[in-house]
N, C-alpha and C positions, 0 to 999 in steps of 0.2 A: 809089162810086169806080169800080166795075167798069163802070158805064154812062157814064163820063166820056169814053169814046172813046180812052183811053190817053194817055200822055205818057211822056217819057223817064224810065226807072226805075220805071214803074208796077208791074212785076213784083216788084221789091224791096219796094215799099210794100205790096203785097198780102201778101207773105210776112210782113212784120213786123206787119201788121194782124192776120193770122191768129194769129200768136204772142201778140199782146196780148190777143186774145179767147180764148186757151186757158184751160182750167179752172184750171191751175196759177197763172196770172197773175191771173185774176179772183178766185181764193180769197185771194191775197196781193197786194192793191192796191199795196203798196210797190214791187212789181216793174214797175208800169205806167209811171211817169213817164219812165224812160229810153227805153222803147219809143215812147212818144208823141213824145219829142224826136227820135228817129231817123226816125220817120215824117214829122214836120214838116220836118226837114232834107232828106230825100229828095224830098219834094213841092216844096220851094222850089228845090232844085237842078234838078229835072226839069221845072220850069215847069208845075206842075199847075194846072188851072183854079182861078180865084179862089174859086169856090164850095167846092171841097174845102178850101182853106186856111181859109176862114171856118168851116167845120164843125170842122176840127181845132182852131181857136182856142176854139170853144165847148166842145169835148170837154175840152180842157186846163183851162179854167176850172171845169167841172163836176168834173173829177178833183181839182183842187186843193181845192175846197170839200169834197168828199167825204173826202179825206184829212185835212183839218183836223178834221172832225167825228168821224170814226171812229178816228183814231189818237191821240186825246188820252189 
């Protein structure tokens, strides 16, 4: 994301990405879906490059599968 050349709201996206990668969130994955949603919305509003949106969709799919498995 940092190498994308920037887009409107990229600073907010980086802030929330850092928050999603914090130790507190990684230890409690139930906290991550709202952060991923915020990041996706900010990217969509800020016209992020398509590549970033594709990666976010992949991340969201992986997160959903992970939560299904580990939160049963």
